[in-house]
N, C-alpha and C positions, 0 to 999 in steps of 0.2 A: 504494500500500500504506500510506503514511503516514496518509492520510485515514481509511482503514478502521481502523487501529490507534488513531487519535485518537478515533474513535467508541466505542471500547471502554474509555474512560477510567474508572478505578476498578473495573474488572472483572478477575477473576483469569484469566490465560491461560497456556497452555503454548506455548513457542516452540521449534521444532526447527531445526537447522542442516543437516539432510539426512543426518546420521550418527547416532550414538547419543547425541549431546549434546542434552539438552532442559533448558530452564530454565522455572520456574514463578514467577509473581509477579503483583501487581496493577499495572495500567498506571498509571504516574504521569505520563507525558507522552511526546510525540514531537516532536523538534525537531532540525533540521539533520542528518537522517539517522540520529539515535540514538533508540532506544526506551529509556525509563527504566522499570524495574520495581522494586517493593518486594517482597522475598521474605518468607517467614514469620517470619524473625528480625528483620525491620525494616531489613535492609541494602538499599542501592540497587544495582541491577544495570543496567549500560548495555550495550545490544546494538546492533550496526550493522544497520540495517534491510536493507541490500543483501545481508547474509549469511543472512537468514532464508529457509529452505526452505518452511516452513509454520507456521501457528499456529492454535490453537483455544481456545475458551473452556473453562476447566477445570471439571470437575464438582465442585460443592460437596458432593455426597453421597458423596464418596470415603471408603471405609472403610479405616482403617489398623489393623494388628494391634496389640494391646496392651490396656491397662486403659481402662475407660470412666470419664470424669469425671462425678460426680454432683452 
């Protein structure tokens, strides 16, 4: 799994732990069983690879409710 996560370097992914917990971020790296993600606020998130139930590339076209930036 680590090699597959490494191949997604600098891509935005959603990571699930098999329950309602899901985190989203850009893959910053994978080393020693830890996945490093950068979230939308620029904070670094560390995830134990062996706790991941599944992950997928996040859709860049996701629409969020609110005002449009022009």
